[in-house]
N, C-alpha and C positions, 0 to 999 in steps of 0.2 A: 768929411763925408767920404773922402775916397777910402778910407779904412773900414768905414761901413759896407761899402760896395765890395771891398775885398773880402769882407767877413761873409758876406751875403752870396758872394761868388764861391767862396769855398764851402760855405754850406750847401749850396745847389750842387756844386760838383759831389760832395760826400753822399748827398741824398741819390744822385744819378748813381753813383757808385754802389751804395748799397742795394738799390733798386736791382742793379746787374746781378749783384752777388745774391739776391734773394732770389731772382729768377733762376739763376743757376742752381741753387739749393732744391727749389722746387723741381727742377728737372732731374737732378739727383736722386731726389726722393721718389719721383716717378719711374725712374730707371730702377732702383734698389726694389721696387716691388715685384719687379720681373725676375724670374729665376735667371741669374747670371752669374758669371766668375767675379766675385768682388775684387777689388784692388786694395793692397794695403794701404794705410794712411801714408807710410813712408813713401810711395810710389805716386800717388796723386800729385798733380802739378798745383802749386800754390796760386792764388788769385794774380799775384804779381808775375807769375811765368806766363800766363795766358797772353797770347800775342794780341788779342783785342784790347785787353787791359792795357797793356803795355802802350800801345798805339793812342788810346783816350788819354792815358796820363800825360803822354809828349805833347799831344794836341793841347790839353788843359795848361801845361806848363808854359808852352810858347803863347798861349792867348793871356796867361797872367803876366808874362814879361812886356808883352805889348801892352797891355792895360796899364801897368806901373809907369810906363814911359810916354803914354799918350796923355795929351792935357785938353783935348777938344773933346767938349762933352758929347757931340753927335757921335764922334767914332767910338768914344768909351762905351757908349749905349749900344753901339753894333758889336763891339767885343763882347759886351756881357750878354748880349743874347746869344751870341754864338758858343758863350760858355755854358748857358743853360740848355741849349739845343744841339742834340748829337749831329755831326756831319753826315 
């Protein structure tokens, strides 16, 4: 059952990160329709270099570690709720 929860947590994290990436893509497309200087692909920061993404990844990693160590079902539910909701 714990593996199922971990898989679900990982799936939720992936969905959240893909939603953030999709929002960033939409924002880039909106900006690209406006005439402006274009930034070459090599100079664009990757998703992993964005401070918000780094912070979110660290937060999720810490929660996953806590989840693996926790045995109390109520506390595990709280941790799972934190993983699915951005703080």
